[in-house]
N, C-alpha and C positions, 0 to 999 in steps of 0.2 A: 212269609210267616203270618199265620192267621191269629186272630184274638179270640179267645174264648172268654165269655162272662161268667164268673163264678157267683153263684147264688145259694144260699141255704135260710131255711127257717129256723134255725137253730142259732142263728146270729141276727141282732136288729136290721130290720129292713132299711135301706139307704133313707135318708131324710132328707134328700138333696138331689142333685144331678151328677149322681157317682154310682158306681158298683160296688159291691161288696169287695170284689178282686177281679182283677182281670188277669188271665194266663196266656202267655205268649210263648211258644215253644216251652222250655222247660223252667220258666221263670214264672213266678206268680207274684204279683203287685197287689200287695193288700191295704185295702184303704183303712184308714184310723178307725179304731173302736174305742167308744166310751163305755161308761158302765151301766147301760141300759139291758134290761132284762128282755130277751127277744119275744117271751110271752105277752108281756104287760106292756112293753116301752116305757116302764118307769126306771128312773135311776136308782141305782143301789145307794143304800145309806151309808156313807163315810167312806173316807179314803180306802181303809182294807177291804171293804166288800167291792168297791169300784174296781180296785186293782185285780182282785180275783174274777170279777166279771169279764173285765177288758181281757184279760188272758185266755177265758174261757170262751168269750167270742171269737178272738183271733184263731183259737184252737178249732171252734167248728167250721169257721171258713177255709182254714187250711185243709181240714177234712174233706170238706166239699171239693177242693180242688184235688183231692188224691194224694195230699201231701201231710205232713205234720209239722209242729212248731220246731223239730229238730232240723227240719230243711232249710230254716230260717239262715238267711248270711247277713242280714242288716235289719235292725230294729231301731226306730225312732220313739222315743218318749217324750211326751209332753206333760208337764206339771205346773200347776197354779202355785204349787209351794214346793221349792226345791228341797225343802226339809224332810220330805215325803220320799225322797230319794232311797233312802236306805230300804223301806218298805218294798220298793219295787225290786230292788236288789234280791230281796229275799224271796219275794214270790217268783222271780225269775229261774231261781234254783228248782221250783216245783215245776215249772212248765218248759224248761230248757235244759239239755245234757250238755255236756263239754264234747267237743269244743264249742265255746258259747258263740253266738254271732255277734259281728261288729255292732256298735250302739252309740246312738247319741241321745244324750237328755238335754232338753231344751225348757227353761223356765218361761211360761207365758202368762200373759195378764187374765185371760179367760178362754175358756173352751165352749163349744156348744152345749146347750140345756144346762149349763151350771155345771158341769163335770170337772172334776179334781184333776183327772189323768186322762190321756189319751196316747195310743201306741199304735204304730203302723210297723209293717213289715214287708220284705221282700224274701220269697222264698226261690231256692232252685231244687228243682227234682231230679235227682239222678235218673 
């Protein structure tokens, strides 16, 4: 099975030695997204704006892979303050449809560029 690198200018460019996503067969492994604006590479201001930007970035990468967030089977959420988890839950209702993907939420000490939230996902395209 071959690997296809997924890349789009509609999400932040990789800021390290990784790809935005890698597609293998019908599975898409999406790298974590933080609240960077893809046009300016500046961080969105505040947790609410960062959560929205993260999911918009993931949505853009999914589209570049020929998928949608409804194809997500697993989502990992990393938060510097687990007190913001309810806000992530609320936002997910705008970006995902039932049946919702499996999910983990992990509290972390810090994230790249001072981000407050990072999310990655695995998609399976039918």
